[in-house]
Backbone as numpy.savetxt, mean C-alpha at the origin, in Angstrom:
# Nx Ny Nz CAx CAy CAz Cx Cy Cz
10.99 -9.25 -14.37 11.03 -8.37 -13.20 9.60 -8.24 -12.66
9.43 -8.38 -11.36 8.10 -8.27 -10.75 7.71 -6.80 -10.61
6.41 -6.58 -10.43 5.91 -5.23 -10.23 6.51 -4.61 -8.97
6.66 -5.42 -7.89 7.27 -4.89 -6.66 8.68 -4.40 -6.93
9.45 -5.18 -7.68 10.82 -4.77 -7.99 10.83 -3.51 -8.83
9.90 -3.45 -9.77 9.82 -2.29 -10.65 9.48 -1.02 -9.87
8.55 -1.12 -8.94 8.11 0.05 -8.19 9.06 0.37 -7.03
9.40 -0.64 -6.24 10.13 -0.40 -5.01 11.55 -0.95 -5.00
11.92 -1.68 -6.03 13.28 -2.19 -6.11 13.55 -3.36 -5.18
12.55 -4.13 -4.83 12.77 -5.25 -3.93 11.65 -6.26 -3.97
11.65 -7.13 -2.99 10.62 -8.16 -2.89 9.35 -7.58 -2.29
8.28 -8.37 -2.33 7.01 -7.88 -1.83 7.01 -7.75 -0.30
6.30 -6.74 0.22 6.24 -6.53 1.67 5.16 -7.39 2.32
5.20 -7.44 3.65 4.14 -8.07 4.43 3.32 -6.96 5.08
2.02 -7.15 5.13 1.14 -6.19 5.76 1.18 -6.41 7.27
1.39 -5.33 8.03 1.42 -5.41 9.48 0.13 -4.80 10.03
-0.75 -5.62 10.54 -2.00 -5.12 11.09 -3.01 -4.79 10.01
-3.99 -3.99 10.38 -5.06 -3.66 9.45 -4.96 -2.19 9.05
-5.63 -1.82 7.97 -5.63 -0.41 7.55 -6.38 0.46 8.57
-5.93 1.69 8.73 -6.57 2.65 9.62 -6.84 3.94 8.87
-7.91 4.62 9.27 -8.18 5.95 8.75 -7.49 6.96 9.66
-6.70 7.84 9.07 -6.03 8.87 9.86 -6.32 10.24 9.25
-6.33 11.26 10.09 -6.57 12.63 9.65 -5.29 13.24 9.11
-5.42 14.08 8.11 -4.30 14.86 7.59 -4.13 16.05 8.54
-3.13 15.99 9.40 -2.95 16.97 10.46 -2.50 18.34 9.96
-1.84 18.39 8.81 -1.32 19.65 8.30 -1.79 19.84 6.86
-3.11 19.80 6.69 -3.72 19.81 5.37 -3.44 21.11 4.63
-3.07 20.96 3.38 -2.86 22.09 2.49 -3.95 22.07 1.43
-4.11 23.18 0.74 -5.16 23.31 -0.27 -5.10 22.16 -1.28
-6.24 21.53 -1.50 -6.33 20.47 -2.49 -5.97 19.09 -1.97
-5.48 18.98 -0.75 -5.12 17.67 -0.19 -6.33 17.03 0.47
-6.25 15.73 0.64 -7.31 14.98 1.33 -7.35 15.37 2.80
-8.54 15.25 3.39 -8.68 15.52 4.82 -8.28 14.31 5.65
-8.31 13.11 5.02 -7.90 11.90 5.72 -7.28 10.92 4.73
-6.61 9.93 5.28 -5.95 8.90 4.49 -6.26 7.53 5.06
-6.06 6.51 4.26 -6.04 5.14 4.74 -4.56 4.80 4.92
-4.16 4.46 6.13 -2.76 4.16 6.43 -2.59 2.66 6.63
-1.55 2.12 6.01 -1.18 0.72 6.24 0.32 0.67 6.51
0.70 -0.18 7.44 2.12 -0.36 7.72 2.56 -1.67 7.07
3.67 -1.60 6.36 4.22 -2.79 5.70 5.63 -3.05 6.21
6.03 -4.30 6.11 7.38 -4.70 6.48 8.03 -5.30 5.24
9.17 -4.75 4.86 9.90 -5.19 3.68 10.91 -6.26 4.07
11.22 -7.20 3.18 12.20 -8.24 3.49 13.63 -7.71 3.49
13.83 -6.46 3.07 15.17 -5.88 3.06 15.09 -4.46 3.64
16.22 -3.91 4.02 16.27 -2.55 4.54 15.87 -1.57 3.43
15.13 -0.54 3.80 14.67 0.44 2.82 15.15 1.83 3.21
15.11 2.73 2.26 15.35 4.13 2.54 14.00 4.82 2.51
13.68 5.54 3.56 12.41 6.23 3.65 12.62 7.72 3.41
11.71 8.33 2.68 11.79 9.77 2.46 11.38 10.55 3.71
10.67 9.87 4.62 10.16 10.51 5.82 11.10 10.31 7.01
11.59 9.09 7.18 12.38 8.73 8.36 13.76 8.26 7.92
14.77 9.05 8.21 16.12 8.70 7.76 16.70 7.53 8.56
16.06 7.14 9.64 16.54 6.00 10.42 15.74 4.74 10.11
14.96 4.79 9.03 14.07 3.67 8.69 14.85 2.39 8.46
14.21 1.31 8.79 14.80 -0.01 8.57 13.98 -0.75 7.54
13.19 -1.70 8.01 12.42 -2.51 7.07 10.91 -2.30 7.20
10.47 -1.29 7.97 9.04 -1.00 8.12 8.74 0.38 7.55
7.55 0.51 6.98 7.17 1.78 6.36 5.66 1.91 6.41
5.17 3.14 6.53 3.75 3.42 6.48 3.43 3.99 5.10
2.39 3.42 4.47 1.92 3.90 3.17 0.56 4.55 3.36
0.33 5.69 2.72 -0.94 6.41 2.83 -1.67 6.41 1.48
-2.96 6.10 1.52 -3.78 6.09 0.33 -4.95 7.05 0.51
-5.28 7.77 -0.54 -6.45 8.65 -0.50 -7.69 7.84 -0.86
-8.85 8.41 -0.58 -10.11 7.75 -0.96 -10.16 7.57 -2.47
-9.67 8.54 -3.22 -9.66 8.43 -4.68 -8.80 7.25 -5.13
-7.63 7.08 -4.53 -6.76 5.96 -4.90 -7.41 4.62 -4.59
-8.14 4.54 -3.49 -8.86 3.31 -3.14 -9.99 3.08 -4.14
-10.69 4.15 -4.53 -11.76 4.03 -5.53 -11.22 3.54 -6.87
-10.06 4.07 -7.28 -9.43 3.63 -8.53 -9.06 2.15 -8.45
-8.51 1.75 -7.30 -8.12 0.34 -7.12 -9.35 -0.57 -7.15
-10.43 -0.13 -6.54 -11.67 -0.94 -6.56 -12.21 -1.06 -7.97
-12.20 0.03 -8.73 -12.67 0.00 -10.11 -11.79 -0.92 -10.95
-10.48 -0.88 -10.71 -9.56 -1.75 -11.45 -9.84 -3.21 -11.12
-10.11 -3.51 -9.86 -10.42 -4.89 -9.47 -11.73 -5.35 -10.12
-12.70 -4.46 -10.20 -13.98 -4.79 -10.82 -13.82 -5.07 -12.31
-13.00 -4.26 -12.98 -12.84 -4.45 -14.43 -11.87 -5.58 -14.77
-11.19 -6.11 -13.78 -10.26 -7.23 -13.99 -10.62 -8.39 -13.06
-11.89 -8.74 -13.06 -12.41 -9.75 -12.13 -11.67 -11.07 -12.24
-11.26 -11.45 -13.44 -10.55 -12.73 -13.61 -9.23 -12.75 -12.83
-8.57 -11.60 -12.72 -7.32 -11.52 -11.96 -7.58 -11.62 -10.46
-8.70 -11.04 -10.02 -9.07 -11.13 -8.61 -9.38 -12.57 -8.24
-10.14 -13.25 -9.08 -10.46 -14.66 -8.84 -9.18 -15.49 -8.77
-8.27 -15.24 -9.69 -6.99 -15.97 -9.71 -6.20 -15.71 -8.44
-6.15 -14.45 -8.01 -5.44 -14.08 -6.79 -6.03 -14.80 -5.58
-7.34 -14.73 -5.44 -7.99 -15.36 -4.28 -7.78 -16.86 -4.28
-7.80 -17.47 -5.44 -7.56 -18.91 -5.54 -6.13 -19.26 -5.15
-5.15 -18.48 -5.63 -3.74 -18.73 -5.35 -3.37 -18.46 -3.90
-4.01 -17.47 -3.27 -3.63 -17.03 -1.93 -4.51 -17.61 -0.83
-5.47 -18.43 -1.19 -6.40 -18.98 -0.21 -5.68 -19.76 0.87
-5.94 -19.41 2.12 -5.39 -20.08 3.29 -3.86 -20.06 3.33
-3.27 -19.03 2.78 -1.81 -18.91 2.81 -1.32 -18.47 4.16
């Protein structure tokens, strides 16, 4: 079973456009003031917790901390990053 299937129950999504920084418009105590937003397109219909009419597109939000954790993970697993870049080059 792939990680995508394990997490989302389906195949891997496609990234639509580039990441954007967006403000948290209704910030509550302890929440981030902004997020990194990316829109993805799934190969199958999905159920969204935000939009009950969702189809195959969804917006994912990441905090600065989550991006920092991901960067640290990539640094500590450099061999996997090299393998990924080699496999995905000019795809």
